N, C-alpha and C positions, 0 to 999 in steps of 0.2 A: 536566650537570643530572641529578639523580637522579630515580627514579620517584616518590618522595614529593613532590618539588618540582613535578613535572608534574601530579600528581593534585591538589595543593592549588590550583594555578593553574586547573585545569579546574573545580574546585568553586567557585572565586570567580566564574568566568565564568557558570556555571550559576545561581549564586545571584543574580547581577546580572540575568541574563535573566529569572529567575523574579520578581524584584522589579519589573522594568519591565513584565512581563506583567500582574501583579496591579494595578499602578498604572493601566495603560491599561484593564483590565477594570473596575476600580472607577469610573473616570471615565465610561465608557460606561454602566455600570449606573445610576449616579446620574443621568445625562442621561435615560435611558429612564424612570426612576422619576419624576423631576420633570416630564417631558413628559406622562407618563401621568396624574399627579395634576392637572396643569393642564387636560388634556383632560376628565377625568372631572368636575372641578369647573366646567367651562365658563368658564375664565378668559377675560375679554373680548378680550385681544389674540390669544389662540389662536383664539377663535371668529371674529374678523375675518379671520384668515389662511385658515381653513377655508372661510368664505363667499366670500372673494376667489378661492379656487381652484375654486369652483363646486360644492362639496360641501354637502349639507344639514347642519344643525347637529347632528342626532342622530348623525351619523357620528363626531363627536368622542368620544362615549362608547365606541363600538366601538374606535376607535383608542387611546383611553386605556387600556382594559382590556388590549389587546394589548401596549401599551407597558409597562404594569406587569408583565405576565407575562414579557416579554422581559428586563426588568431582573432579575427573580428567576431566570430561566433562566441568565443570564450568570454568576450567583454560585453556581449549583447545582454541587456537586462531581460529577465522573465522569459527566457527561451530554454527551459531545462532539457527538452528533448534534443534540441539543436546542439547544446553544449555537450550532451552525452555522446553524440556522434562525432563532435569535433575532437 
């Protein structure tokens, strides 16, 4: 096997890994964004869950804003520490 064949194989693996990373990241960012919108808009089923857990209803807005910020942080380029906290 030549060097060229090995490098092509390695680039295929890296591109697959990159594609899988972005698919997982996009799914998580979408989930965070949808959850944040539901919380900010006080979606009834979300409100029922918050009340069932014993939190006040105003806590939904706080959680919703942070969920929206987390969704944006996951998609922000070159901010690894911010992504880690999101």
